[in-house]
C-alpha positions in Angstrom: 189.5 0.5 72.4 188.6 -2.7 71.0 191.3 -5.2 69.5 189.5 -5.6 67.0 189.0 -2.4 65.6 193.4 -0.7 66.9 193.7 -0.7 62.6 190.6 1.4 62.3 191.9 4.2 64.8 195.3 3.9 63.4 194.4 4.5 60.3 191.6 7.5 61.1 194.7 9.3 63.7 196.9 9.0 60.9 193.7 10.6 58.5 193.5 13.8 60.7 197.3 13.7 61.6 197.8 14.6 58.5 194.6 17.0 58.3 195.5 19.3 61.9 196.7 22.1 62.3 198.6 21.1 64.8 199.7 16.8 64.7 199.6 15.3 67.7 196.9 11.8 67.9 199.1 8.5 68.3 197.3 4.9 69.7 199.1 3.7 72.6 198.3 -0.3 71.5 199.3 -1.9 75.5 195.6 0.7 77.0 194.4 0.7 74.3 193.7 4.3 74.1 194.2 7.5 72.2 196.5 10.5 73.2 197.9 14.0 72.1 201.5 15.0 72.0 202.6 17.8 72.1 206.0 19.3 71.7 206.9 23.0 72.1 209.9 23.8 71.6 211.1 27.8 72.7 214.8 29.4 73.0 215.8 30.4 77.1 213.1 29.1 80.2 210.7 31.3 79.0 207.3 31.0 77.6 204.4 33.1 75.8 201.8 33.0 77.8 199.8 33.6 74.9 201.4 30.4 72.7 200.6 28.2 75.2 196.9 29.1 76.5 196.4 29.4 72.2 197.8 25.9 71.8 196.1 24.0 75.0 192.7 25.5 72.9 193.7 24.5 70.0 193.8 20.7 71.6 190.7 21.0 73.7 188.3 22.0 71.2 191.1 19.1 68.6 190.3 16.8 71.3 186.2 18.0 71.5 185.3 18.1 68.3 187.0 14.7 67.2 186.2 12.1 70.4 182.7 11.3 69.0 184.1 9.8 66.3 187.1 8.5 67.3 184.6 7.1 70.5 182.4 5.4 67.6 185.7 4.4 65.3 187.2 2.7 68.4 184.2 0.6 69.6 183.5 -1.2 66.2 179.9 0.9 65.5 181.7 3.0 62.4 184.2 1.8 59.7 187.2 4.4 58.6 185.2 4.3 55.3 182.0 5.0 57.2 183.8 8.5 58.8 185.5 9.9 55.4 182.2 8.6 52.9 179.9 10.3 55.9 182.9 13.5 55.1 183.0 13.5 52.3 179.1 13.6 52.3 179.1 16.3 54.3 181.5 18.4 52.4 178.7 18.2 49.4 176.3 19.5 51.1 177.9 22.4 52.2 179.5 23.3 48.8 
């Protein structure tokens, strides 16, 4: 992530986190990187394996689906506004 694009990336992450079922994308500015953090609370010392696998699968899907767009915004090839406009145009075509 370029220093100049931190604001654009922050805006995109905020937008995405408001849209995701399991929000957790965060900008780690000292390393100019994006992290995903999710805390799974459980009762007792056990976790349901199916729940853990479901969460891991969703996070992997998020990364696969969003990484290209995040890289484009982080490198300055796209702005947050351009991403939103593209998504709106695509949505209108699918209606």
